[in-house]
C-alpha positions in Angstrom: -11.9 36.7 -4.5 -11.6 33.1 -5.6 -14.4 31.2 -7.3 -14.5 28.7 -4.4 -15.1 31.5 -1.8 -17.9 33.0 -4.0 -19.5 29.6 -4.4 -19.3 28.8 -0.7 -21.1 32.1 0.0 -23.8 31.4 -2.5 -24.5 27.9 -1.3 -26.4 27.7 2.0 -24.6 26.0 5.0 -27.5 23.8 5.9 -28.0 20.3 4.4 -31.6 21.1 3.4 -30.5 24.3 1.8 -27.6 22.7 -0.1 -29.8 19.8 -1.3 -32.5 22.2 -2.4 -30.1 24.4 -4.4 -28.5 21.3 -6.1 -31.9 19.8 -6.7 -33.2 23.0 -8.2 -30.1 23.5 -10.3 -30.3 20.0 -11.6 -34.0 20.1 -12.4 -33.9 23.6 -13.9 -30.9 22.5 -16.1 -32.9 19.6 -17.4 -36.0 21.8 -18.0 -33.8 24.3 -19.7 -32.2 21.7 -22.0 -35.5 20.2 -22.8 -37.0 23.7 -23.6 -34.1 24.5 -25.9 -34.4 21.1 -27.7 -38.2 21.6 -28.0 -37.9 25.1 -29.3 -35.3 24.1 -31.9 -37.5 21.2 -32.9 -40.5 23.4 -33.4 -38.6 26.0 -35.3 -37.0 23.3 -37.5 -40.5 21.8 -38.1 -42.0 25.1 -39.1 -39.1 25.8 -41.5 -39.4 22.2 -42.9 -43.1 22.9 -43.5 -42.3 26.1 -45.3 -39.7 24.4 -47.5 -42.3 21.7 -48.4 -44.8 24.4 -49.5 -42.1 26.0 -51.7 -41.1 22.6 -53.1 -44.7 21.8 -53.9 -45.2 25.0 -55.8 -41.9 24.5 -57.6 -43.0 21.0 -58.7 -46.3 22.4 -60.1 -44.5 25.2 -61.9 -41.7 23.0 -63.3 -44.2 20.4 -64.5 -45.9 23.1 -66.5 -42.7 24.5 -67.8 -41.4 21.1 -69.0 -44.4 20.2 -71.1 -43.9 20.0 -74.9 -46.3 22.9 -75.4 -46.1 25.0 -72.3 -49.3 26.8 -71.4 -48.4 30.3 -70.2 -52.0 31.0 -69.2 -51.9 28.0 -66.9 -48.6 29.1 -65.5 -49.9 32.6 -64.9 -53.0 31.1 -63.2 -50.8 29.0 -60.9 -48.7 32.1 -60.0 -51.8 34.1 -59.3 -53.4 31.3 -57.2 -50.2 31.0 -55.1 -50.1 34.7 -54.4 -53.7 34.8 -53.3 -53.4 31.8 -50.9 -53.2 32.3 -47.1 -49.4 31.8 -47.2 -48.8 34.4 -50.0 -46.4 32.5 -52.2 -44.5 34.7 -54.7 -43.3 33.1 -58.0 -41.0 34.5 -60.6 -39.7 32.9 -63.9 -36.6 34.3 -65.5 -34.5 33.4 -68.5 -30.9 32.5 -68.2 -30.0 36.1 -68.9 -32.3 37.3 -66.2 -35.0 38.4 -68.6 -38.4 38.3 -66.9 -40.9 35.8 -68.3 -43.6 36.2 -65.6 -43.9 36.9 -61.9 -46.4 37.6 -59.1 -47.7 41.2 -59.3 -45.5 43.6 -57.3 -43.0 40.9 -56.5 -40.2 43.0 -57.8 -41.1 45.7 -55.2 -41.3 43.2 -52.4 -38.4 41.0 -53.2 -36.1 41.9 -56.2 -34.7 39.1 -58.2 -31.2 40.1 -57.2 -31.9 39.2 -53.6 -32.1 35.5 -54.5 -29.0 33.3 -54.4 -27.7 32.2 -57.8 -29.1 28.7 -58.5 -26.8 25.8 -58.8 -25.9 24.7 -62.4 -26.9 21.1 -61.5 -30.4 22.2 -60.8 -30.3 21.4 -57.1 -32.9 23.4 -55.2 -31.4 26.1 -52.9 -33.4 27.1 -49.9 -32.6 30.3 -48.0 -34.1 32.9 -45.7 -34.2 36.5 -47.0 -35.0 39.7 -44.9 -36.3 42.5 -47.1 -38.2 45.7 -46.3 -39.0 44.5 -42.7 -40.4 41.2 -43.9 -38.8 37.7 -43.8 -39.1 35.3 -46.6 -38.3 31.7 -47.1 -37.0 31.5 -50.6 -36.2 28.8 -53.3 -34.1 29.3 -56.4 -33.8 26.5 -59.0 -32.3 26.2 -62.5 -34.9 24.3 -64.6 -34.1 22.4 -67.9 -37.0 23.2 -70.1 -38.6 21.7 -73.2 -38.3 23.2 -76.7 -39.9 26.6 -77.0 -38.6 28.0 -73.8 -35.3 29.7 -73.2 -32.6 27.3 -72.0 -31.7 27.4 -68.4 -34.8 29.1 -67.1 -34.6 30.1 -63.4 -37.6 29.7 -61.1 -37.6 31.9 -58.0 -40.2 31.1 -55.3 -40.6 32.9 -52.0 -43.1 32.8 -49.1 -43.8 35.4 -46.5 -43.1 33.8 -43.1 -44.4 36.6 -40.9 -47.2 34.6 -39.5 -45.0 31.6 -38.9 -42.4 33.8 -37.2 -45.2 35.3 -35.0 -46.3 31.9 -34.0 -42.8 30.8 -33.2 -42.3 34.0 -31.2 -45.5 33.4 -29.2 -44.3 29.8 -28.6 -40.9 31.2 -27.4 -42.7 33.6 -24.9 -44.8 30.7 -23.6 -41.7 28.5 -23.3 -39.8 31.2 -21.4 -42.7 31.6 -19.1 -42.9 27.8 -18.5 -39.2 27.7 -17.8 -39.4 30.5 -15.2 -42.5 28.9 -13.6 -40.7 25.5 -13.7 -37.7 27.0 -11.8 -40.0 28.4 -9.1 -41.9 25.1 -8.9 -38.7 23.1 -8.7 -37.5 25.2 -5.8 -40.8 24.8 -4.0 -41.2 21.1 -4.7 -37.6 20.4 -3.9 -37.8 22.3 -0.6 -40.9 20.4 0.4 -39.5 17.0 -0.6 -36.2 17.5 1.1 -37.8 18.8 4.2 -40.0 15.7 4.4 -37.0 13.4 3.7 -34.9 15.1 6.4 -37.7 14.9 9.0 -36.2 11.7 10.4 -32.9 13.5 10.9 -34.6 16.3 12.8 -36.3 13.6 14.9 -32.8 12.1 15.6 -31.5 15.5 16.5 -34.4 16.2 18.9 -34.0 12.8 20.5 -30.2 13.3 21.0 -30.6 16.8 22.5 -33.2 15.5 24.9 -30.9 12.9 26.4 -29.4 14.2 29.6 -27.5 12.6 32.5 -30.7 11.9 34.3 -32.0 10.1 31.2 -28.7 8.6 30.0 -30.2 5.1 29.9 -32.6 6.2 27.1 -31.8 5.1 23.6 -32.7 6.3 20.1 -35.7 4.5 18.5 -34.3 3.4 15.1 -37.6 1.9 14.0 -38.9 3.6 10.8 -35.6 5.4 10.1 -34.0 5.3 6.7 -31.1 2.8 6.4 -28.4 5.4 6.7 -29.9 7.1 9.7 -30.7 3.7 11.3 -27.0 2.8 11.1 -26.2 6.2 12.6 -28.7 5.7 15.3 -27.3 2.2 16.2 -23.8 3.7 16.4 -25.1 6.5 18.6 -26.8 4.0 20.9 -23.5 2.0 21.0 -21.7 5.1 21.9 -24.2 5.9 24.7 -23.7 2.3 26.0 -19.9 2.9 26.1 -20.3 6.3 27.7 -22.7 4.9 30.3 -20.3 2.1 31.1 -17.4 4.6 31.3 -19.4 6.9 33.5 -20.4 4.0 35.7 -16.7 2.9 36.0 -15.6 6.5 36.6 -18.2 6.9 39.4 -17.2 3.5 40.9 -13.5 4.5 40.6 -14.1 7.8 42.3 -16.0 6.1 45.1 -13.2 3.6 45.5 -10.5 6.3 45.6 -12.5 8.2 48.2 -13.0 5.1 50.3 -9.3 4.1 50.2 -8.2 7.7 51.1 -10.8 8.1 53.8 -9.4 5.4 56.0 -5.9 6.7 56.4 -7.2 10.3 56.7 -9.6 9.3 59.4 -6.9 7.5 61.3 -4.6 10.5 61.1 -7.3 12.8 62.3 -8.1 10.4 65.2 -4.5 10.1 66.2 -3.9 13.8 66.1 -7.1 14.5 68.2 -6.1 11.8 70.7 -2.6 13.3 70.9 -4.0 16.8 71.5 -6.6 15.8 74.0 -4.0 15.9 76.9 -0.3 16.2 77.5 1.7 13.1 76.7 5.2 12.0 77.0 7.7 12.0 74.0 7.2 8.3 73.3 3.5 8.7 72.9 3.9 11.5 70.5 6.5 9.5 68.6 4.0 6.6 68.3 1.4 9.1 66.9 3.9 10.4 64.4 4.9 6.9 63.3 1.3 5.9 62.8 0.6 9.1 60.9 3.7 8.5 58.8 2.5 5.0 57.8 -0.9 6.4 56.8 0.8 9.1 54.7 2.9 6.5 53.0 -0.2 4.6 52.2 -1.8 7.6 50.7 1.3 8.4 48.7 1.5 4.9 47.4 -2.1 5.1 46.3 -1.4 8.4 44.4 1.8 7.0 42.9 0.0 3.8 41.7 -2.8 5.8 40.2 -0.4 8.1 38.4 1.5 5.1 37.1 -1.7 3.6 35.7 -2.8 6.9 34.1 0.6 7.4 32.4 0.6 3.7 31.3 -2.8 4.0 29.7 -1.9 7.3 27.9 1.4 5.9 26.6 3.4 8.5 28.4 5.9 6.0 29.7 8.8 5.4 27.3 10.5 2.1 28.2 14.2 1.5 27.7 14.1 -2.1 26.4 17.0 -4.5 27.0 17.5 -8.3 27.1 16.2 -9.7 30.4 17.1 -13.2 31.6 13.9 -14.5 33.1 15.5 -17.1 35.3 17.5 -14.4 37.1 14.5 -12.2 37.7 12.5 -15.2 39.0 15.3 -16.1 41.3 15.5 -12.6 42.6 11.8 -12.4 43.4 11.9 -15.9 44.9 14.7 -14.8 47.2 12.9 -11.7 48.3 9.7 -13.5 49.2 11.2 -16.7 50.5 11.4 -15.6 54.2 7.7 -14.5 54.1 6.7 -17.8 52.4 8.5 -19.9 55.0 6.9 -17.8 57.8 3.5 -18.7 56.4 4.4 -22.3 55.8 4.1 -22.0 52.0 6.5 -23.8 49.7 7.9 -21.7 46.8 8.9 -23.7 43.7 10.6 -22.1 40.7 11.3 -23.5 37.2 12.8 -21.6 34.3 15.2 -22.2 31.5 18.4 -20.4 32.5 19.0 -19.4 28.9 15.5 -18.0 28.3 15.7 -14.3 27.4 13.1 -11.7 26.4 13.5 -8.0 25.5 11.8 -5.8 28.0 12.2 -3.5 31.0 13.7 -5.5 33.9 12.4 -3.4 36.8 8.8 -3.3 35.5 8.8 -7.1 34.7 10.1 -7.7 38.2 7.3 -5.5 39.7 4.7 -7.4 37.7 6.1 -10.8 38.9 6.2 -9.5 42.5 2.6 -8.4 42.4 1.5 -11.8 41.2 3.6 -13.6 43.8 2.5 -11.3 46.6 -1.1 -11.8 45.6 -0.6 -15.6 45.7 1.0 -15.5 49.1 -1.9 -13.5 50.5 -4.5 -16.1 49.4 -2.6 -19.4 49.8 -3.2 -21.3 53.1 -0.2 -22.9 55.0 1.0 -26.2 53.7 0.3 -25.4 50.1 2.7 -24.4 47.3 3.3 -21.6 44.8 5.0 -22.4 41.4 6.8 -19.7 39.4 7.7 -20.9 35.9 8.8 -19.5 32.6 8.8 -21.5 29.3 8.6 -21.2 25.6 5.3 -22.0 23.8 6.1 -22.0 20.1 6.9 -18.4 19.2 5.6 -17.1 22.6 7.1 -16.8 26.1 4.9 -17.6 29.0 5.6 -16.6 32.6 3.2 -18.1 35.1 2.5 -18.0 38.9 0.3 -20.8 40.1 -0.9 -21.6 43.6 -2.8 -24.3 45.4 -5.0 -21.8 47.3 -8.8 -21.5 47.6 -9.3 -20.1 44.1 -11.5 -17.3 42.8 -15.2 -17.2 42.5 -16.3 -17.7 38.9 -18.3 -14.5 38.9 -15.3 -12.5 40.1 -12.9 -13.7 37.3 -13.8 -11.1 34.7 -13.1 -8.3 37.2 -9.9 -9.3 39.0 -7.9 -6.8 36.9 -10.2 -3.8 37.6 -8.9 -1.1 39.8 -10.1 -1.3 43.4 -12.1 -4.4 42.7 -13.3 -5.8 46.0 -13.2 -9.5 45.4 -10.9 -11.2 47.9 -8.4 -12.4 45.3 -8.0 -9.0 43.6 -6.4 -7.4 46.6 -2.6 -7.6 46.3 -0.8 -7.4 49.5 2.2 -5.9 47.7 0.0 -2.9 47.2 -1.2 -2.9 50.9 -4.4 -4.6 49.8 -5.4 -1.5 47.8 -6.8 -3.4 44.8 -4.3 -2.0 42.4 -1.6 -4.7 42.2 -3.3 -6.7 39.4 -4.3 -3.6 37.5 -0.7 -2.4 37.5 0.5 -5.9 36.4 -1.9 -5.8 33.5 -0.6 -2.4 32.5 3.0 -3.5 32.6 2.3 -6.6 30.5 0.4 -4.4 28.0 3.4 -2.0 27.8 5.4 -5.0 26.7 2.8 -5.9 24.1 1.8 -9.0 26.0 -1.4 -10.5 27.4 -2.2 -11.6 31.0 -4.8 -14.3 31.8 -6.1 -16.0 34.9 -7.5 -19.5 35.3 -9.0 -20.5 38.6 -11.2 -23.2 40.1 -12.8 -22.7 43.5 -11.0 -24.9 46.0 -8.2 -26.1 43.8 -6.1 -22.9 43.1 -5.4 -20.1 40.7 -2.9 -19.6 37.8 -1.9 -16.2 36.4 0.0 -16.3 33.2 1.8 -13.5 31.3 2.3 -14.2 27.6 4.6 -12.2 25.4 4.4 -12.3 21.6 7.1 -13.2 19.1 8.3 -9.7 19.0 9.5 -10.1 22.6 11.7 -12.8 21.3 13.2 -15.6 23.4 16.6 -16.9 22.6 19.5 -18.8 24.2 
């Protein structure tokens, strides 16, 4: 089993649990490090104090040894006084050949001279710790240059029983371990409480989001009082709810429009069939019923085809085979197709395009988009007016426009003319049997060519639709 899998099993899956674990681990680590540093400092301080006591006794003994007329009685008194003190300091004076001069009574039994480290010839004090007969001693061994009358290179050995100090340090260690364990438990408790309190706004957000249902979809999160991070999350969530509410509203309107558009031909077919079956009729009557039913079925099929086209276009399922398209030729073809209808309505069609103007695109779809715009213009232009179909270069762009001198579009309808089934008068394209899909399809075709479509209209003066293709749809001669 890998270390990562073991770690993932040990660490809780909840955010509160994870934060508590990491907080406790961090705090406990700091407490542990501080405890080790404190323990080491206390132990070092105790040892330094012991060394100072040894050094003080050494200075007193060495000062007596280095007088011109050493007083052995005074030295013996000092040795006895040190042994009877509360720290029980043991002192031994040896010659350079290890002959005993004087020592604390019974010192040889408690700490033989051979247990001391040999002193440095330079006379530098040598401190050490010696364990002997179940006791621990802090010891000092020094080579002392003496005055005349004493053997040369006399050695002074001083030791102090540190049992009491070790017991005190041991008690401190027990207290410190207890404090560490209690600190760990306290860190866990405090960390859990703090993190629970800090995560309470998150629980409030979760409760608010789970309480939002379709019936209360217009409700929003109250971001007041939330931490900055959660406030940003709340704002984004509210924005998402706004988008979802708009999408749901459009979907509901879309479903209503589809049902409305399909209901009319279905009702007509049912009515025709019921009338045909109400009594016996001749062959011509039945043929009329079938022809009417066929037209309604074609209308329904056209609605379905157009909706499928829009769905595939929006999901990028349509793969276009791009090729150079001469705009003047396509405009001429559309002009020729609608010329008879325009003359019948008394509308003048005018075209203007550079014969060498070429873009890269899908000829059939571009022709369909242009036809939708022209058919829409013919449906809403009164007799005696005109419709202009033009194509020109505008810097690095190519603009194809259809402008008419009709009644124009209401200002409040302009933002919605490209919506599916929009019921403004101008949005209903006759090329799509006035189904409200023509301009939506045109917009999708332009988008598939990485272009933009725009409309400018003034009520009573006319409307201009323009399709603009970027530089990537290059124009050339």
